C-alpha positions as CSV (number, residue, x, y, z in Angstrom):
1,M,100.8,21.8,44.8
2,N,101.3,23.0,41.5
3,I,100.3,26.6,40.4
4,L,96.8,25.6,38.8
5,A,95.9,24.1,42.0
6,A,96.9,26.7,44.2
7,K,94.6,29.3,42.2
8,Q,91.8,27.0,42.0
9,A,91.9,26.6,46.3
10,L,92.6,30.7,46.3
11,A,89.0,31.1,44.3
12,T,87.5,28.9,46.5
13,K,88.5,29.0,49.9
14,G,92.0,30.8,50.2
15,F,95.1,29.2,51.2
16,L,93.6,27.7,54.1
17,D,92.7,25.3,51.9
18,L,96.6,24.2,50.7
19,D,98.0,21.5,53.1
20,I,101.3,22.1,54.6
21,D,103.9,19.4,55.9
22,V,104.1,20.3,59.5
23,R,107.4,19.4,59.8
24,L,108.5,21.8,57.5
25,D,110.6,25.0,59.1
26,L,109.0,27.7,58.3
27,F,111.5,29.9,59.0
28,A,114.4,28.5,57.2
29,E,111.7,27.9,54.0
30,I,111.3,31.4,54.5
31,E,114.5,32.8,53.8
32,R,115.3,29.6,51.3
33,L,112.4,31.5,49.4
34,K,113.9,34.9,49.3
35,K,117.2,34.0,48.4
36,E,116.0,31.4,45.5
37,K,113.4,34.4,44.6
38,N,115.4,37.6,45.3
39,A,112.1,38.2,47.5
40,I,112.2,40.5,50.1
41,L,109.6,40.5,53.1
42,L,108.0,44.1,54.9
43,A,106.5,44.0,57.7
44,H,104.3,46.7,59.9
45,Y,105.2,46.8,63.5
46,Y,101.7,45.6,64.2
47,Q,102.6,42.3,62.6
48,E,103.0,38.7,65.1
49,P,106.1,38.1,66.3
50,D,107.4,35.3,64.5
51,I,106.5,37.3,61.2
52,Q,108.7,40.4,62.8
53,D,111.4,38.3,63.6
54,V,111.8,36.5,60.1
55,A,111.1,40.3,58.3
56,D,114.0,42.1,56.1
57,Y,112.3,45.4,57.4
58,I,109.8,46.2,60.0
59,G,108.7,49.5,60.0
60,D,105.8,51.9,60.1
61,S,104.2,53.2,56.9
62,L,106.8,55.6,56.1
63,G,109.4,53.8,56.5
64,L,107.8,50.5,54.6
65,A,106.8,53.0,51.5
66,Q,110.1,54.3,51.1
67,K,111.6,50.7,51.5
68,A,109.5,49.2,49.0
69,A,110.3,52.5,46.5
70,Q,114.1,51.6,46.7
71,T,114.3,47.7,46.8
72,D,116.1,46.0,44.4
73,A,114.3,42.8,45.2
74,D,112.5,41.0,42.3
75,I,109.7,40.4,45.0
76,I,108.0,42.2,48.0
77,V,106.1,40.3,50.2
78,F,104.1,42.2,52.1
79,A,103.1,41.0,55.6
80,G,100.4,44.3,56.2
81,V,97.4,45.2,55.6
82,H,96.0,46.0,51.4
83,F,96.4,49.6,51.2
84,M,100.1,48.8,52.4
85,A,100.2,46.6,49.7
86,E,98.6,48.5,47.3
87,T,101.5,51.6,48.5
88,A,104.2,49.1,47.4
89,K,102.9,48.5,44.4
90,I,102.1,52.4,43.3
91,V,105.9,53.1,44.2
92,N,107.6,50.3,43.0
93,P,105.2,49.0,40.0
94,T,107.8,46.9,37.7
95,K,107.9,44.9,41.0
96,K,106.0,41.6,41.9
97,V,104.1,42.9,45.1
98,L,102.3,40.0,47.0
99,L,99.7,40.4,49.9
100,P,99.6,37.1,51.9
101,D,96.2,37.1,52.8
102,L,93.5,39.8,50.4
103,K,91.4,39.9,53.6
104,A,93.7,42.0,55.5
105,G,91.7,45.1,55.2
106,C,91.7,47.8,57.0
107,S,88.5,49.8,58.9
108,L,90.3,52.9,58.6
109,A,90.6,52.8,55.1
110,D,87.0,51.2,54.3
111,S,85.9,54.3,56.2
112,A,86.2,55.8,53.0
113,P,84.3,54.9,49.9
114,V,85.5,56.9,47.2
115,D,82.3,58.0,45.6
116,Q,81.4,59.6,48.6
117,F,84.3,61.1,49.0
118,R,84.6,62.7,45.5
119,A,80.9,64.3,46.1
120,F,82.6,65.3,49.8
121,K,85.3,66.8,47.7
122,A,83.2,68.8,44.7
123,K,82.1,70.7,47.8
124,H,84.9,72.2,48.6
125,P,86.9,73.0,45.0
126,D,89.4,75.8,46.6
127,H,90.6,73.2,49.6
128,L,93.9,71.1,49.1
129,V,93.8,67.5,49.7
130,V,95.6,66.0,52.4
131,S,95.4,62.0,53.2
132,Y,96.7,60.1,55.2
133,I,98.3,57.1,54.1
134,N,95.9,54.7,55.8
135,C,93.5,54.9,52.5
136,T,92.8,53.0,49.4
137,A,94.3,53.8,46.2
138,D,91.0,55.5,45.0
139,I,91.5,58.1,48.0
140,K,95.1,58.6,46.7
141,A,94.4,59.4,43.4
142,E,91.5,62.2,44.6
143,S,94.5,63.2,46.8
144,D,97.0,66.8,46.4
145,I,99.7,65.3,49.3
146,I,99.6,61.9,51.1
147,C,101.0,61.8,54.8
148,T,101.9,59.0,57.9
149,S,101.0,59.8,61.3
150,S,105.2,60.5,61.4
151,N,105.3,63.3,58.8
152,A,101.6,65.0,59.2
153,K,103.0,67.7,61.5
154,A,105.3,68.5,59.1
155,I,103.6,67.9,55.4
156,I,100.5,70.3,57.3
157,D,103.4,72.8,58.6
158,S,104.9,73.2,54.6
159,L,101.6,74.6,53.4
160,P,100.8,78.5,53.2
161,A,98.8,79.0,56.7
162,D,95.7,80.6,54.4
163,Q,95.3,77.4,52.4
164,P,91.6,75.6,53.2
165,I,92.3,72.1,53.7
166,I,90.8,68.8,53.2
167,F,92.1,65.8,55.7
168,A,90.7,62.0,55.3
169,P,90.4,59.2,56.1
170,D,91.1,59.9,59.8
171,K,89.5,62.3,62.2
172,N,91.0,61.8,65.1
173,L,94.5,62.4,63.6
174,G,92.8,65.3,61.8
175,A,91.5,66.7,65.3
176,W,95.0,65.9,66.5
177,L,96.9,67.9,64.0
178,N,94.7,71.0,63.8
179,K,95.6,70.9,67.7
180,V,99.4,70.5,67.0
181,T,99.4,73.1,63.8
182,G,96.9,75.8,64.8
183,R,94.7,75.0,61.6
184,N,91.2,74.6,61.0
185,M,91.4,71.5,58.7
186,L,87.8,70.3,57.6
187,L,88.2,66.7,58.8
188,W,86.5,63.3,57.1
189,N,84.7,61.5,59.5
190,G,86.9,58.6,59.5
191,A,88.6,56.0,62.3
192,C,90.4,52.9,62.8
193,M,88.7,50.3,64.6
194,V,91.9,49.7,66.8
195,H,92.5,52.7,68.3
196,E,89.0,54.3,69.0
197,I,88.2,51.6,71.6
198,F,90.5,52.2,74.1
199,S,89.0,52.7,77.4
200,L,89.7,56.0,79.1
201,E,88.5,54.3,82.3
202,K,91.1,51.1,82.2
203,I,93.4,53.3,81.5
204,T,93.0,55.7,84.1
205,K,92.8,52.6,86.7
206,L,96.4,51.3,85.2
207,K,98.1,54.8,85.7
208,I,97.0,54.8,89.5
209,R,98.4,51.3,89.6
210,H,101.6,51.8,88.0
211,P,102.5,55.7,88.9
212,E,106.1,55.1,87.5
213,A,104.7,54.4,83.9
214,K,105.1,56.8,81.1
215,F,101.5,56.7,79.2
216,I,102.4,56.5,75.5
217,A,99.5,57.0,72.5
218,H,99.3,56.9,68.7
219,P,97.4,60.3,67.3
220,E,94.4,58.0,66.0
221,C,93.5,57.8,69.3
222,E,90.6,59.4,70.5
223,E,91.0,62.9,72.3
224,A,90.0,62.1,75.7
225,V,93.1,59.3,75.5
226,L,95.4,61.8,73.8
227,A,94.7,64.0,76.8
228,Q,96.0,61.6,79.1
229,A,99.4,61.0,77.4
230,D,103.0,62.0,78.2
231,F,103.7,61.5,75.0
232,I,101.9,61.1,71.1
233,G,103.8,60.3,68.3
234,S,103.7,57.5,65.2
235,T,104.4,54.0,65.8
236,T,107.9,54.7,64.7
237,Q,108.5,57.7,67.1
238,L,106.8,55.7,70.2
239,L,109.2,53.1,69.8
240,K,112.3,55.6,69.6
241,Y,110.4,57.4,72.6
242,T,110.7,54.1,74.7
243,Q,114.6,53.6,73.6
244,I,115.8,57.2,74.6
245,N,113.3,58.1,78.1
246,E,114.4,57.0,81.4
247,A,111.4,55.7,82.6
248,T,111.3,51.8,82.8
249,S,107.6,50.9,82.1
250,F,105.1,52.3,79.7
251,I,101.7,52.0,79.0
252,V,101.0,51.6,75.1
253,A,98.2,52.9,73.4
254,T,98.3,51.3,69.9
255,E,98.2,47.9,68.4
256,T,99.9,45.8,70.6
257,G,102.3,44.7,67.6
258,I,104.6,47.2,68.2
259,L,105.3,46.1,71.9
260,H,107.5,43.3,70.4
261,Q,109.8,45.6,69.2
262,M,110.0,47.5,71.9
263,Q,110.7,44.8,74.2
264,Q,113.5,43.7,72.2
265,E,115.2,47.3,72.1
266,S,114.7,47.6,75.7
267,P,114.7,44.2,77.1
268,E,115.1,45.7,81.2
269,K,112.0,47.9,80.4
270,T,108.2,47.3,81.1
271,F,105.4,47.6,78.8
272,I,102.2,47.5,79.5
273,P,99.0,47.3,76.4
274,A,96.5,49.3,77.3
275,P,93.0,48.0,77.3
276,P,90.2,48.3,75.1
277,N,86.3,48.9,75.7
278,N,86.1,45.1,76.0
279,N,86.4,41.5,78.2
280,C,90.1,42.0,76.5
281,A,93.3,43.0,77.9
282,C,95.2,44.1,75.0
283,N,93.8,45.9,71.3
284,D,95.3,43.7,68.6
285,C,94.0,44.7,65.0
286,P,92.1,41.5,63.0
287,H,93.4,42.2,60.2
288,M,96.8,42.9,60.8
289,K,96.6,39.3,62.5
290,L,95.2,37.5,59.6
291,N,98.6,37.3,58.3
292,T,100.7,34.1,59.1
293,L,103.8,32.2,58.7
294,E,101.9,30.0,56.7
295,K,100.4,31.8,54.4
296,I,103.8,33.9,53.6
297,Y,105.8,30.5,53.1
298,L,102.8,29.7,50.6
299,C,102.7,33.1,49.1
300,M,106.1,33.3,48.2
301,E,106.0,29.4,47.0
302,Y,103.3,30.4,44.8
303,E,103.6,34.0,44.5
304,L,100.1,34.4,45.1
305,P,98.1,36.6,45.8
306,E,99.5,39.8,43.3
307,I,98.4,43.3,43.7
308,I,97.5,43.8,40.2
309,M,96.9,47.9,39.7
310,D,95.3,49.4,36.9
311,E,98.3,51.8,35.3
312,S,95.9,54.8,35.3
313,L,94.9,54.9,39.1
314,R,98.5,53.8,40.0
315,L,99.9,56.9,38.1
316,A,97.3,59.3,39.8
317,A,97.6,57.6,42.9
318,K,101.7,58.1,43.1
319,K,101.7,61.5,42.7
320,P,100.7,62.6,45.9
321,M,102.8,60.1,46.9
322,D,105.7,61.3,45.3
323,R,105.0,64.6,46.6
324,M,104.7,63.5,50.4
325,L,108.5,62.1,49.9
326,E,109.1,65.1,48.4
327,I,108.2,67.2,51.4
328,S,109.5,64.6,53.7
329,K,113.2,64.6,52.5
330,A,113.1,68.2,52.7
331,A,111.9,68.3,56.5
332,G,114.7,65.9,57.0
333,L,112.2,62.7,57.8
334,I,113.8,60.3,55.3
335,G,117.3,60.3,54.0
């Protein structure tokens, strides 16, 4: 299929309308395309194991943003969700940034419509806006500083104690930051669908069945869940904790994709996904899981779909991103 036909398919049904030879070795084909096109495949920890295994770099939002800013590749293929690919374009505009599935959105990013956020911000003109990186480029452009769950505490601690702050869009992360920093930030009422539906009752029962297990959780979880945790941290911090802690089993309250890396790094240990408030045994992000090896191959083959951004929006969104990277570097969080 040629580029024109691929574009026509994308305009109607998307990549699912394209035929792939079932005999293709997708791992080998993706490696071939990386070399031929000088492309790099970045993947979030929440991607499927096969995608993590073929990626050039796997990380959380902070690591991915830094890697996207530093790469010499001509093409950045982002196995993640839309705001992550947008972030890669913001920090490295000369590169072609591809997202395997444009429908891979984010419930947290969607919880902050820019018009409503502008109106909210206008009511508090003395407040500095610190926004979690899990937001759209429009919200980044309305912010003073961006943070990730890895560097959020360092970002907040770097600001004067008397500086009023709006924190957006995650109310759970914001509430946890208020607790650990002693602040009283004004919180936007947004949340991640994955981290909001963990079942405290089921987690409690798991802890009773596995008394030796450490319970670890991402700060996007609700306060009642975090109150039960032995350790709270970003995906990278959770991964490192399981490596260095002497415990041999862990109950993990975040998206299940991270368990693949945990198991690879500590094959002798046991990792139990914390159950959600439904009939599922684990908690997957439906947006993250839209990406597949087939879609990555097609997106690299046809160099579609591409992230295109208005330059004025990109520059406005880049300013708070640069501030985040400056503070993170000063705090020793990145090299």
